[in-house]
ROMAR-689627 format. One record per residue: residue in three letters; x, y, z of N, C-alpha, C in turn. Coordinates in steps of 0.02 Angstrom, whole numbers, always signed. Layout:
# ROMAR-689627
+--------+--------+--------+--------+--------+--------+--------+--------+--------+--------+
: zadren :    n_X :    n_Y :    n_Z :   ca_X :   ca_Y :   ca_Z :    c_X :    c_Y :    c_Z :
+--------+--------+--------+--------+--------+--------+--------+--------+--------+--------+
:    ALA :      X :      Y :      Z :      X :      Y :      Z :      X :      Y :      Z :
...
+--------+--------+--------+--------+--------+--------+--------+--------+--------+--------+
This chain:
# ROMAR-689627
+--------+--------+--------+--------+--------+--------+--------+--------+--------+--------+
: zadren :    n_X :    n_Y :    n_Z :   ca_X :   ca_Y :   ca_Z :    c_X :    c_Y :    c_Z :
+--------+--------+--------+--------+--------+--------+--------+--------+--------+--------+
:    MET :  -2599 :    -53 :    +90 :  -2630 :    -94 :    +34 :  -2581 :    -74 :    -35 :
:    GLY :  -2517 :    -95 :    -30 :  -2479 :    -85 :    -98 :  -2481 :   -135 :   -152 :
:    SER :  -2441 :   -135 :   -200 :  -2450 :   -179 :   -255 :  -2398 :   -244 :   -227 :
:    HIS :  -2416 :   -283 :   -254 :  -2375 :   -352 :   -255 :  -2297 :   -341 :   -265 :
:    PRO :  -2250 :   -359 :   -223 :  -2185 :   -361 :   -259 :  -2157 :   -392 :   -315 :
:    GLU :  -2187 :   -447 :   -336 :  -2182 :   -477 :   -389 :  -2195 :   -441 :   -453 :
:    THR :  -2268 :   -408 :   -446 :  -2298 :   -375 :   -507 :  -2260 :   -307 :   -522 :
:    THR :  -2221 :   -277 :   -474 :  -2188 :   -224 :   -469 :  -2113 :   -233 :   -517 :
:    LYS :  -2092 :   -296 :   -496 :  -2022 :   -326 :   -522 :  -2040 :   -341 :   -601 :
:    ARG :  -2098 :   -367 :   -613 :  -2120 :   -378 :   -677 :  -2131 :   -321 :   -715 :
:    ALA :  -2154 :   -269 :   -698 :  -2171 :   -216 :   -727 :  -2104 :   -169 :   -745 :
:    LEU :  -2057 :   -174 :   -700 :  -2002 :   -147 :   -718 :  -1966 :   -177 :   -769 :
:    MET :  -1963 :   -254 :   -765 :  -1914 :   -290 :   -828 :  -1954 :   -278 :   -890 :
:    ASN :  -2022 :   -275 :   -882 :  -2047 :   -265 :   -954 :  -2048 :   -205 :   -993 :
:    THR :  -2023 :   -145 :   -948 :  -2020 :    -81 :   -976 :  -1950 :    -72 :  -1000 :
:    HIS :  -1899 :   -107 :   -978 :  -1832 :   -101 :   -996 :  -1822 :   -130 :  -1058 :
:    PRO :  -1785 :    -84 :  -1108 :  -1768 :   -106 :  -1177 :  -1727 :   -174 :  -1176 :
:    ASP :  -1687 :   -197 :  -1125 :  -1645 :   -250 :  -1130 :  -1679 :   -307 :  -1095 :
:    ASN :  -1726 :   -293 :  -1085 :  -1775 :   -364 :  -1051 :  -1766 :   -425 :  -1072 :
:    HIS :  -1748 :   -429 :  -1143 :  -1728 :   -500 :  -1180 :  -1670 :   -522 :  -1157 :
:    ARG :  -1611 :   -470 :  -1154 :  -1546 :   -496 :  -1127 :  -1548 :   -504 :  -1060 :
:    PHE :  -1562 :   -483 :  -1026 :  -1574 :   -465 :   -946 :  -1641 :   -492 :   -915 :
:    PRO :  -1676 :   -549 :   -918 :  -1733 :   -554 :   -909 :  -1732 :   -535 :   -817 :
:    ASP :  -1687 :   -557 :   -781 :  -1695 :   -557 :   -699 :  -1661 :   -480 :   -680 :
:    VAL :  -1650 :   -439 :   -729 :  -1616 :   -375 :   -707 :  -1672 :   -321 :   -709 :
:    PRO :  -1682 :   -289 :   -657 :  -1732 :   -235 :   -653 :  -1706 :   -181 :   -710 :
:    ALA :  -1752 :   -123 :   -718 :  -1743 :    -92 :   -767 :  -1682 :    -38 :   -741 :
:    CYS :  -1682 :    -21 :   -684 :  -1650 :    +27 :   -650 :  -1570 :     -6 :   -637 :
:    MET :  -1556 :    -70 :   -653 :  -1500 :    -94 :   -646 :  -1460 :   -111 :   -700 :
:    ALA :  -1490 :   -117 :   -765 :  -1468 :   -133 :   -828 :  -1425 :    -77 :   -860 :
:    GLY :  -1380 :   -105 :   -898 :  -1342 :    -62 :   -937 :  -1376 :    -38 :   -989 :
:    PRO :  -1331 :    +16 :  -1036 :  -1360 :    +42 :  -1091 :  -1357 :    -12 :  -1151 :
:    SER :  -1403 :    -11 :  -1186 :  -1412 :    -56 :  -1236 :  -1384 :    -14 :  -1311 :
:    GLU :  -1374 :    -52 :  -1364 :  -1362 :    -24 :  -1429 :  -1402 :    -68 :  -1477 :
:    PRO :  -1435 :    -41 :  -1524 :  -1472 :    -84 :  -1554 :  -1435 :   -129 :  -1608 :
:    ALA :  -1464 :   -190 :  -1630 :  -1436 :   -237 :  -1673 :  -1436 :   -191 :  -1738 :
:    GLY :  -1391 :   -200 :  -1786 :  -1398 :   -175 :  -1858 :  -1337 :   -193 :  -1894 :
:    PRO :  -1333 :   -170 :  -1955 :  -1277 :   -179 :  -1996 :  -1193 :   -164 :  -1957 :
:    SER :  -1194 :   -112 :  -1928 :  -1143 :    -99 :  -1892 :  -1126 :   -126 :  -1820 :
:    ASN :  -1170 :   -153 :  -1789 :  -1170 :   -189 :  -1739 :  -1215 :   -245 :  -1735 :
:    PRO :  -1198 :   -319 :  -1775 :  -1240 :   -370 :  -1785 :  -1252 :   -401 :  -1725 :
:    SER :  -1208 :   -393 :  -1663 :  -1224 :   -432 :  -1598 :  -1265 :   -398 :  -1560 :
:    GLY :  -1279 :   -345 :  -1567 :  -1321 :   -284 :  -1523 :  -1293 :   -277 :  -1455 :
:    VAL :  -1232 :   -306 :  -1448 :  -1188 :   -291 :  -1378 :  -1151 :   -236 :  -1391 :
:    PRO :  -1146 :   -195 :  -1335 :  -1105 :   -127 :  -1340 :  -1044 :   -147 :  -1366 :
:    ASP :  -1009 :   -109 :  -1415 :   -956 :   -107 :  -1436 :   -947 :   -164 :  -1492 :
:    GLY :  -1002 :   -195 :  -1506 :  -1005 :   -262 :  -1559 :   -983 :   -321 :  -1523 :
:    GLY :   -968 :   -323 :  -1455 :   -933 :   -379 :  -1426 :   -852 :   -380 :  -1441 :
:    ARG :   -833 :   -330 :  -1467 :   -746 :   -325 :  -1472 :   -716 :   -309 :  -1409 :
:    ASP :   -657 :   -314 :  -1401 :   -625 :   -297 :  -1352 :   -597 :   -216 :  -1364 :
:    THR :   -598 :   -175 :  -1315 :   -577 :   -111 :  -1319 :   -512 :   -100 :  -1277 :
:    GLU :   -476 :    -54 :  -1304 :   -419 :    -39 :  -1272 :   -426 :    +18 :  -1219 :
:    ILE :   -410 :     +9 :  -1170 :   -428 :    +71 :  -1118 :   -362 :    +84 :  -1093 :
:    LEU :   -346 :   +146 :  -1105 :   -295 :   +195 :  -1081 :   -292 :   +223 :  -1017 :
:    ILE :   -258 :   +208 :   -973 :   -269 :   +235 :   -905 :   -194 :   +261 :   -886 :
:    GLU :   -213 :   +331 :   -879 :   -136 :   +357 :   -867 :   -134 :   +366 :   -794 :
:    ASP :    -83 :   +346 :   -746 :    -91 :   +349 :   -678 :    -11 :   +378 :   -668 :
:    GLU :    -16 :   +433 :   -625 :    +61 :   +456 :   -603 :    +74 :   +413 :   -557 :
:    VAL :   +155 :   +394 :   -568 :   +182 :   +344 :   -520 :   +224 :   +384 :   -489 :
:    ARG :   +232 :   +399 :   -439 :   +285 :   +416 :   -385 :   +335 :   +374 :   -350 :
:    GLU :   +394 :   +383 :   -344 :   +440 :   +343 :   -302 :   +399 :   +362 :   -228 :
:    PRO :   +424 :   +305 :   -175 :   +392 :   +318 :   -130 :   +441 :   +374 :    -74 :
:    ARG :   +413 :   +406 :    -33 :   +446 :   +451 :    +16 :   +507 :   +402 :    +58 :
:    MET :   +569 :   +414 :    +46 :   +614 :   +383 :    +92 :   +644 :   +432 :   +150 :
:    PHE :   +656 :   +368 :   +198 :   +689 :   +397 :   +261 :   +755 :   +363 :   +284 :
:    ARG :   +801 :   +413 :   +315 :   +864 :   +398 :   +333 :   +849 :   +377 :   +424 :
:    VAL :   +865 :   +322 :   +438 :   +868 :   +295 :   +498 :   +932 :   +302 :   +545 :
:    LEU :   +927 :   +351 :   +598 :   +988 :   +365 :   +636 :   +988 :   +334 :   +715 :
:    LEU :  +1047 :   +323 :   +728 :  +1071 :   +298 :   +795 :  +1098 :   +361 :   +821 :
:    HIS :  +1083 :   +392 :   +891 :  +1116 :   +439 :   +920 :  +1156 :   +400 :   +985 :
:    ASN :  +1210 :   +434 :   +995 :  +1255 :   +417 :  +1031 :  +1228 :   +430 :  +1116 :
:    ASP :  +1247 :   +398 :  +1149 :  +1227 :   +419 :  +1236 :  +1282 :   +393 :  +1284 :
:    ASP :  +1274 :   +390 :  +1343 :  +1332 :   +373 :  +1386 :  +1328 :   +308 :  +1417 :
:    TYR :  +1268 :   +277 :  +1412 :  +1256 :   +208 :  +1423 :  +1255 :   +144 :  +1393 :
:    THR :  +1230 :   +169 :  +1327 :  +1228 :   +109 :  +1278 :  +1288 :    +73 :  +1260 :
:    THR :  +1303 :    +13 :  +1264 :  +1358 :     -7 :  +1247 :  +1382 :    -19 :  +1175 :
:    MET :  +1434 :    -12 :  +1166 :  +1457 :    -25 :  +1095 :  +1438 :    -91 :  +1060 :
:    GLU :  +1440 :   -133 :  +1102 :  +1421 :   -208 :  +1087 :  +1349 :   -227 :  +1074 :
:    PHE :  +1305 :   -178 :  +1112 :  +1241 :   -178 :  +1100 :  +1220 :   -146 :  +1036 :
:    VAL :  +1256 :    -83 :  +1033 :  +1241 :    -44 :   +957 :  +1253 :   -100 :   +898 :
:    VAL :  +1323 :   -136 :   +902 :  +1319 :   -173 :   +842 :  +1267 :   -233 :   +843 :
:    SER :  +1253 :   -256 :   +900 :  +1204 :   -315 :   +892 :  +1134 :   -278 :   +862 :
:    ILE :  +1113 :   -219 :   +873 :  +1062 :   -196 :   +836 :  +1071 :   -187 :   +761 :
:    LEU :  +1136 :   -156 :   +754 :  +1150 :   -145 :   +672 :  +1145 :   -208 :   +629 :
:    VAL :  +1168 :   -263 :   +663 :  +1173 :   -338 :   +626 :  +1107 :   -365 :   +623 :
:    GLU :  +1062 :   -363 :   +690 :   +994 :   -402 :   +684 :   +932 :   -368 :   +653 :
:    VAL :   +945 :   -304 :   +684 :   +880 :   -252 :   +651 :   +892 :   -231 :   +584 :
:    PHE :   +955 :   -198 :   +567 :   +962 :   -166 :   +496 :  +1006 :   -204 :   +454 :
:    ARG :  +1020 :   -281 :   +469 :  +1047 :   -328 :   +428 :  +1123 :   -311 :   +404 :
:    ARG :  +1151 :   -279 :   +434 :  +1221 :   -248 :   +420 :  +1273 :   -315 :   +443 :
:    THR :  +1325 :   -328 :   +390 :  +1378 :   -355 :   +416 :  +1406 :   -342 :   +470 :
:    PRO :  +1439 :   -377 :   +503 :  +1491 :   -357 :   +584 :  +1521 :   -306 :   +556 :
:    ASP :  +1573 :   -305 :   +499 :  +1610 :   -253 :   +490 :  +1573 :   -181 :   +480 :
:    GLU :  +1523 :   -171 :   +427 :  +1476 :   -118 :   +428 :  +1444 :    -95 :   +487 :
:    ALA :  +1442 :   -137 :   +537 :  +1398 :   -129 :   +598 :  +1456 :    -90 :   +632 :
:    THR :  +1504 :   -112 :   +639 :  +1576 :    -77 :   +687 :  +1580 :    -12 :   +657 :
:    ARG :  +1580 :     -3 :   +586 :  +1596 :    +55 :   +561 :  +1544 :   +117 :   +574 :
:    ILE :  +1479 :    +81 :   +581 :  +1422 :   +140 :   +587 :  +1429 :   +156 :   +668 :
:    MET :  +1442 :   +100 :   +719 :  +1441 :   +107 :   +788 :  +1494 :   +165 :   +800 :
:    LEU :  +1545 :   +147 :   +773 :  +1604 :   +199 :   +782 :  +1590 :   +273 :   +744 :
:    ALA :  +1543 :   +291 :   +697 :  +1525 :   +344 :   +681 :  +1481 :   +369 :   +732 :
:    VAL :  +1438 :   +333 :   +765 :  +1391 :   +348 :   +818 :  +1426 :   +377 :   +875 :
:    HIS :  +1487 :   +334 :   +890 :  +1531 :   +360 :   +955 :  +1563 :   +411 :   +941 :
:    GLU :  +1597 :   +432 :   +881 :  +1649 :   +483 :   +875 :  +1607 :   +550 :   +855 :
:    LYS :  +1549 :   +534 :   +813 :  +1529 :   +593 :   +773 :  +1454 :   +614 :   +816 :
:    GLY :  +1430 :   +560 :   +860 :  +1373 :   +573 :   +894 :  +1298 :   +542 :   +865 :
:    VAL :  +1308 :   +528 :   +805 :  +1260 :   +512 :   +762 :  +1279 :   +457 :   +700 :
:    GLY :  +1248 :   +417 :   +685 :  +1257 :   +357 :   +622 :  +1204 :   +345 :   +576 :
:    GLU :  +1200 :   +346 :   +519 :  +1152 :   +319 :   +479 :  +1152 :   +241 :   +470 :
:    CYS :  +1096 :   +218 :   +484 :  +1083 :   +142 :   +494 :  +1064 :   +108 :   +424 :
:    GLY :  +1029 :   +162 :   +386 :   +995 :   +143 :   +323 :   +938 :   +203 :   +299 :
:    VAL :   +915 :   +173 :   +232 :   +865 :   +221 :   +201 :   +820 :   +182 :   +186 :
:    TYR :   +753 :   +203 :   +195 :   +708 :   +154 :   +191 :   +631 :   +188 :   +173 :
:    THR :   +586 :   +153 :   +152 :   +524 :   +184 :   +142 :   +492 :   +202 :   +209 :
:    ALA :   +445 :   +244 :   +211 :   +412 :   +263 :   +284 :   +403 :   +206 :   +329 :
:    GLU :   +361 :   +174 :   +302 :   +335 :   +122 :   +356 :   +384 :    +64 :   +372 :
:    VAL :   +436 :    +50 :   +329 :   +494 :     +0 :   +360 :   +545 :    +46 :   +410 :
:    ALA :   +551 :   +113 :   +397 :   +592 :   +149 :   +434 :   +568 :   +149 :   +492 :
:    GLU :   +495 :   +163 :   +506 :   +463 :   +175 :   +569 :   +449 :   +114 :   +608 :
:    THR :   +454 :    +53 :   +570 :   +460 :    -16 :   +601 :   +515 :    -25 :   +634 :
:    LYS :   +574 :    -12 :   +590 :   +639 :    -20 :   +616 :   +646 :    +14 :   +679 :
:    VAL :   +636 :    +78 :   +684 :   +645 :   +127 :   +735 :   +614 :   +110 :   +801 :
:    ALA :   +543 :    +84 :   +796 :   +505 :    +46 :   +833 :   +554 :    -11 :   +875 :
:    LEU :   +586 :    -55 :   +834 :   +601 :   -121 :   +852 :   +673 :    -88 :   +894 :
:    VAL :   +696 :    -35 :   +868 :   +763 :    -29 :   +908 :   +747 :     -4 :   +981 :
:    HIS :   +684 :    +38 :   +974 :   +674 :    +59 :  +1038 :   +652 :     +9 :  +1097 :
:    ALA :   +605 :    -36 :  +1060 :   +579 :    -98 :  +1107 :   +640 :   -133 :  +1138 :
:    ARG :   +673 :   -151 :  +1099 :   +738 :   -194 :  +1108 :   +778 :   -154 :  +1159 :
:    ALA :   +799 :    -96 :  +1154 :   +839 :    -57 :  +1203 :   +806 :    -50 :  +1260 :
:    ARG :   +740 :    -31 :  +1268 :   +705 :    -31 :  +1329 :   +706 :   -101 :  +1356 :
:    ARG :   +701 :   -155 :  +1327 :   +701 :   -230 :  +1358 :   +768 :   -227 :  +1390 :
:    GLU :   +820 :   -218 :  +1359 :   +885 :   -231 :  +1389 :   +898 :   -170 :  +1429 :
:    GLY :   +873 :   -111 :  +1443 :   +884 :    -70 :  +1496 :   +935 :    -11 :  +1464 :
:    TYR :   +916 :    +11 :  +1399 :   +979 :    +53 :  +1374 :   +925 :   +114 :  +1353 :
:    PRO :   +953 :   +166 :  +1358 :   +912 :   +233 :  +1320 :   +938 :   +240 :  +1254 :
:    LEU :   +949 :   +197 :  +1213 :   +965 :   +202 :  +1148 :   +905 :   +244 :  +1113 :
:    ARG :   +941 :   +299 :  +1074 :   +877 :   +339 :  +1038 :   +900 :   +323 :   +960 :
:    CYS :   +841 :   +318 :   +923 :   +847 :   +301 :   +859 :   +783 :   +346 :   +825 :
:    THR :   +806 :   +387 :   +770 :   +765 :   +425 :   +739 :   +758 :   +415 :   +657 :
:    LEU :   +711 :   +446 :   +626 :   +709 :   +453 :   +561 :   +690 :   +522 :   +532 :
:    GLU :   +744 :   +536 :   +477 :   +718 :   +604 :   +441 :   +717 :   +595 :   +366 :
:    GLU :   +675 :   +631 :   +339 :   +662 :   +610 :   +273 :   +713 :   +633 :   +224 :
:    VAL :   +721 :   +596 :   +174 :   +787 :   +611 :   +122 :   +773 :   +668 :    +81 :
+--------+--------+--------+--------+--------+--------+--------+--------+--------+--------+
């Protein structure tokens, strides 16, 4: 046999100092009030004026990753060029230069990207290479 819910709600509202401004808000949910007076004629917190809030956030540059292609004895030079053009958006001349670096030095840099972009590009290269039957390796390293 508890009290009626409407009675409890009414009792809470009647005991709250702001029940004239927020008649449907229980006392436990209403915010603080400031009394009306000469320094605050509206009775609204801060007199109804906009306040400037300064928020200091530390802004950091995102971590960057270098995406690398590694040489192997099976992947064709043409396939490497097509990967560089289609996945990394290199011009045919840039793609050829990077492919030759992979062939001659064993590794070539495809580009530098944020972590998510670099990971996505590595996954795309691996998926396409596997689909075409090549063992092409692509890795990333933090700059």
